[in-house]
C-alpha positions in Angstrom: 0.0 0.0 0.0 1.2 3.5 -0.8 0.1 6.1 1.7 0.2 9.7 0.2 0.1 12.6 2.6 -0.9 15.5 0.3 -0.6 19.0 1.6 -0.5 22.6 0.4 2.1 25.2 1.1 1.7 27.7 3.8 -0.1 31.1 3.5 1.2 33.6 0.9 0.0 36.9 -0.3 -2.8 36.8 -2.9 -5.1 34.4 -1.1 -7.4 37.1 0.4 -8.6 38.9 -1.6 -8.1 36.0 -4.0 -5.8 36.4 -7.0 -4.8 34.0 -9.8 -1.4 33.4 -8.2 -0.2 30.6 -10.5 3.5 30.7 -11.4 4.2 34.0 -9.4 7.0 33.4 -7.0 5.6 34.4 -3.5 7.3 34.2 -0.1 5.5 32.6 2.8 4.0 35.1 5.1 4.8 35.1 8.9 1.6 33.1 9.4 2.5 30.8 6.5 5.9 30.0 8.2 4.1 29.2 11.4 1.7 27.0 9.6 4.5 25.2 7.9 6.4 24.6 11.2 3.3 23.2 12.8 2.4 21.0 9.9 5.9 19.6 9.7 5.7 18.6 13.3 2.3 17.1 12.9 3.3 15.0 9.9 6.5 13.8 11.7 4.5 12.8 14.8 1.8 10.8 12.9 3.7 9.2 10.0 7.1 8.0 8.9 7.4 9.1 5.3 10.3 7.8 3.2 10.3 10.8 0.8 9.0 14.3 0.3 8.0 15.5 -3.2 7.1 19.1 -4.0 6.3 21.6 -6.7 9.2 23.7 -8.1 7.7 26.9 -6.7 9.6 28.4 -3.7 6.6 28.4 -1.4 6.3 24.6 -1.8 10.0 24.0 -1.7 10.2 25.8 1.7 7.2 23.9 3.0 8.7 20.6 1.8 12.1 21.3 3.3 10.6 21.9 6.7 8.7 18.6 6.5 11.7 16.7 5.3 13.8 18.2 8.2 11.2 17.3 10.8 11.0 13.7 9.5 14.8 13.4 9.4 14.8 12.9 5.6 17.1 14.2 2.9 16.1 17.1 0.6 12.7 17.0 -1.0 12.5 16.0 -4.7 11.0 18.5 -7.0 8.3 17.3 -9.5 7.4 19.7 -12.3 4.0 17.9 -12.5 3.0 19.4 -9.2 3.6 23.0 -10.3 0.8 25.5 -9.9 -1.8 26.3 -12.6 -0.4 28.4 -15.4 -3.0 31.2 -15.6 -1.3 32.9 -18.5 -2.6 36.4 -19.0 -4.6 36.3 -15.8 -1.7 35.6 -13.5 -1.7 37.9 -10.4 -4.9 39.6 -11.4 -7.6 39.5 -8.7 -10.7 37.5 -9.3 -12.7 40.8 -9.2 -10.4 42.2 -11.9 -10.9 39.2 -14.2 -14.6 39.2 -13.5 -14.8 42.9 -14.5 -12.6 42.5 -17.6 -14.2 39.3 -19.0 -17.4 38.5 -17.1 -18.5 35.6 -19.5 -15.0 34.0 -19.2 -15.0 34.3 -15.4 -18.5 32.9 -15.1 -17.6 29.9 -17.2 -14.5 29.3 -15.1 -16.7 29.2 -12.0 -19.5 27.1 -13.5 -17.8 24.8 -15.9 -14.0 24.9 -15.4 -13.5 22.0 -17.7 -14.5 24.2 -20.7 -11.9 26.9 -20.0 -8.4 27.5 -21.2 -6.7 30.5 -19.7 -5.4 32.8 -22.5 -1.6 32.2 -22.8 -1.9 29.5 -20.1 -3.3 26.0 -19.3 -6.6 24.2 -19.2 -7.8 22.2 -16.2 -7.2 19.1 -18.3 -3.5 20.1 -18.7 -3.2 20.3 -14.9 -5.0 17.1 -14.3 -2.8 15.2 -16.8 0.6 16.3 -15.5 -0.4 16.1 -11.8 -1.8 12.6 -12.3 1.3 11.5 -14.2 3.5 12.8 -11.2 1.3 10.8 -8.8 1.5 7.7 -11.0 5.3 7.9 -10.9 5.3 8.3 -7.1 3.0 5.3 -6.6 5.2 3.1 -8.9 8.3 4.1 -6.9 6.7 3.7 -3.5 4.4 0.7 -3.5 4.9 0.0 0.2 5.8 3.5 1.5 4.4 6.6 3.0 5.3 9.7 1.0 4.5 13.4 1.3 3.5 15.5 -1.7 3.5 19.3 -1.3 1.5 21.2 -3.9 -0.8 24.1 -4.5 -4.5 24.7 -4.1 -5.4 24.1 -7.7 -3.0 21.2 -8.4 -4.1 19.4 -5.2 -7.7 19.8 -6.1 -7.0 18.5 -9.6 -5.3 15.4 -8.1 -8.2 14.8 -5.6 -10.8 14.9 -8.4 -9.0 11.9 -9.9 -8.4 10.1 -6.6 -12.0 10.3 -5.4 -13.5 9.8 -8.8 -15.2 13.2 -9.3 -15.8 15.1 -12.5 -13.8 18.1 -13.5 -16.9 20.2 -13.1 -16.5 19.6 -9.3 -13.2 21.5 -9.2 -14.4 24.5 -7.3 -16.3 22.4 -4.7 -13.1 21.0 -3.2 -11.3 23.1 -0.6 -7.6 23.1 0.0 -6.6 25.5 2.8 -2.9 26.4 3.4 -1.2 23.4 5.0 -4.4 21.4 5.1 -3.6 17.6 5.1 -5.1 14.9 2.9 -4.3 11.3 3.7 -4.9 8.8 0.9 -4.2 5.1 0.7 -3.6 3.5 -2.7 -3.6 -0.3 -3.2 -3.7 -1.2 -6.9 -6.9 0.3 -8.3 -8.4 0.8 -4.8 -8.1 4.3 -3.4 -9.3 5.3 0.1 -9.4 8.9 1.2 -9.0 8.8 5.0 -8.9 12.6 5.5 -9.4 15.6 3.3 -8.2 19.1 4.0 -7.6 18.4 7.7 -6.6 21.7 9.5 -7.2 20.9 13.2 -3.4 20.7 13.8 -3.0 24.3 12.7 -5.5 25.8 15.2 -4.1 23.9 18.1 -0.5 24.6 17.1 -0.9 28.3 16.5 -2.7 28.8 19.8 0.2 27.0 21.6 2.9 28.8 19.7 4.7 31.8 21.4 
């Protein structure tokens, strides 16, 4: 059995109010760094991962490095397939800006994301294909291991759609908070989602932190 601990990076700018962050390099906020430290401790306390994988974006690499250190592992391995959505011409624009500039496009993205390709960027199908391929490689390498994968809101949701057998139209219904934890067990074609977007560790940890 492969156990996948899928998590998102810590808080960055552009989450509230929401922006199409995508491939913009963003540093973790002070809150984000606290979230990462708490999450690293929580993962190390509950599981014994053999490897940590992450997106090439700095916010994920920093999150993954903290988890690897807490678990006494070597450096995290970067997987390009876990990179964030390429929003093309919409990158770093707020949702309100895109809604004002292209209301029909934005409405379609919210209602039927499977029908959208971002101008100069990717479609949801592109993200699902590369993220699923990264997961396939990880499962083939680690048939009897626990592994951590650190990704983004969008790429994690794309992966979860495949893992829990949901249509692409359900993309916006899945929530992935900063440093939320998903635990998935994969045995052949059988996939069990034990937890989705678990965040309880963050509230307890932040309250206890100095």
